[in-house]
C-alpha positions as CSV (number, residue, x, y, z in Angstrom):
1,M,85.4,115.5,100.8
2,R,86.9,114.6,97.4
3,G,86.8,118.1,96.1
4,A,88.5,119.4,99.2
5,L,91.5,117.2,98.4
6,L,92.0,118.6,94.9
7,G,94.6,121.2,94.3
8,S,98.3,121.8,95.1
9,W,99.9,121.0,98.5
10,S,103.3,121.9,99.9
11,A,105.0,119.6,102.5
12,T,106.0,121.0,105.9
13,R,107.0,117.5,107.0
14,W,107.9,114.5,104.8
15,Q,109.4,111.9,107.1
16,Y,110.5,108.3,106.9
17,A,111.3,106.1,109.9
18,S,113.0,102.7,109.6
19,R,112.2,99.7,111.8
20,A,115.8,100.1,113.1
21,G,114.9,103.5,114.5
22,R,116.5,105.7,111.9
23,T,114.5,108.7,110.7
24,V,114.9,111.3,108.0
25,D,112.6,114.3,107.1
26,V,113.2,115.4,103.6
27,V,111.9,118.9,104.4
28,C,113.2,119.6,108.0
29,D,116.4,117.5,108.0
30,L,117.5,117.7,104.3
31,G,116.2,121.2,103.5
32,G,114.2,119.8,100.6
33,T,110.8,120.9,99.1
34,V,108.0,118.5,98.2
35,T,104.8,119.5,96.4
36,L,101.8,117.3,95.6
37,S,99.2,118.3,93.0
38,L,95.9,116.3,93.0
39,S,93.3,116.4,90.3
40,A,90.1,114.3,89.8
41,E,92.0,111.2,88.5
42,S,95.7,112.1,88.5
43,Y,98.5,113.3,90.7
44,V,102.0,114.9,90.3
45,L,104.6,114.6,93.0
46,T,107.6,116.9,92.7
47,W,110.6,117.1,95.1
48,S,113.9,118.8,95.3
49,V,116.7,118.1,97.7
50,P,119.9,120.2,97.9
51,E,122.9,118.3,96.4
52,Q,120.5,115.5,95.2
53,G,118.6,117.3,92.5
54,S,114.9,117.4,91.6
55,R,112.5,114.8,90.4
56,S,108.8,114.5,89.5
57,I,106.5,111.6,89.0
58,G,102.8,111.4,88.2
59,G,100.1,109.0,87.3
60,A,96.6,107.8,88.2
61,L,94.9,108.7,91.4
62,A,92.0,106.8,93.0
63,L,90.3,107.7,96.2
64,V,89.2,104.7,98.2
65,D,87.6,105.3,101.7
66,D,90.4,107.0,103.7
67,R,93.2,106.0,101.2
68,L,94.8,107.6,98.2
69,D,95.8,104.9,95.7
70,L,98.7,106.2,93.5
71,R,99.8,104.4,90.3
72,A,102.8,106.0,88.6
73,Q,102.4,106.5,84.8
74,G,103.5,103.3,83.1
75,G,103.7,101.4,86.3
76,E,101.6,98.5,87.6
77,Q,102.2,98.8,91.3
78,V,99.8,100.9,93.4
79,E,101.1,102.8,96.4
80,S,98.4,103.4,99.0
81,V,98.6,106.2,101.7
82,I,96.1,106.9,104.4
83,Y,95.0,110.6,104.3
84,R,93.4,112.9,106.8
85,L,92.1,116.3,105.8
86,A,91.5,119.1,108.3
87,A,90.8,122.7,107.0
88,E,93.9,123.6,104.9
89,T,96.1,120.7,106.1
90,L,96.5,117.3,104.5
91,A,98.2,114.5,106.5
92,L,99.5,111.4,104.7
93,S,100.8,108.1,106.2
94,S,101.9,104.6,105.3
95,D,103.5,101.7,107.0
96,A,104.6,100.2,103.7
97,S,107.1,102.8,102.4
98,Q,110.8,102.7,101.7
99,W,113.8,105.0,102.0
100,D,117.6,104.8,101.5
101,F,118.9,105.9,104.9
102,D,122.6,105.1,104.4
103,G,123.2,104.9,100.6
104,N,123.0,101.1,100.6
105,G,119.6,100.8,99.0
106,D,116.0,101.2,100.1
107,E,114.8,99.7,103.3
108,A,111.3,99.3,104.7
109,A,110.1,102.4,106.5
110,A,107.0,104.1,107.9
111,F,106.1,107.4,106.2
112,V,104.3,110.5,107.5
113,A,103.8,113.8,105.8
114,V,102.0,117.0,106.6
115,L,101.1,119.3,103.7
116,V,99.4,122.8,103.5
117,R,97.4,124.0,100.6
118,L,99.2,126.3,98.2
C-alpha cells in the first residue's frame, strides 16, 4: 500500500468546514490548485489561489496505520491526516485542522480533500 501512495497528486476538492457551519473549498470555491507530492520519507505541498498567491511547504513524512504524519521542515509539530486510497484516488481528512474563513485569523475546522494521481 505504501508504494501506491508515492507520487504526485492533484486536488479536485480541498475543503475546510468550521464548527460554526462555514465551509470553503480551495479548489471549487476559490479556483485554486493544490498538489501533493509524496516520496518514501518526505512530502511537498504546493498551492496557488487567485489573488492570494502561491506557497509551498515540505518536510518529513511518516506512514502510521491509516494516517499520514507530516512534519514541516524545521518544525516540531506533526500534522496527521487520515488517508484512504482507491485506485487512482487519494482521500484525506482531519478533524484537527484550521482555516481563516473571514480574515480574522485561523479557526478550528474539519478538513477533507480528494486528489487524483498526476
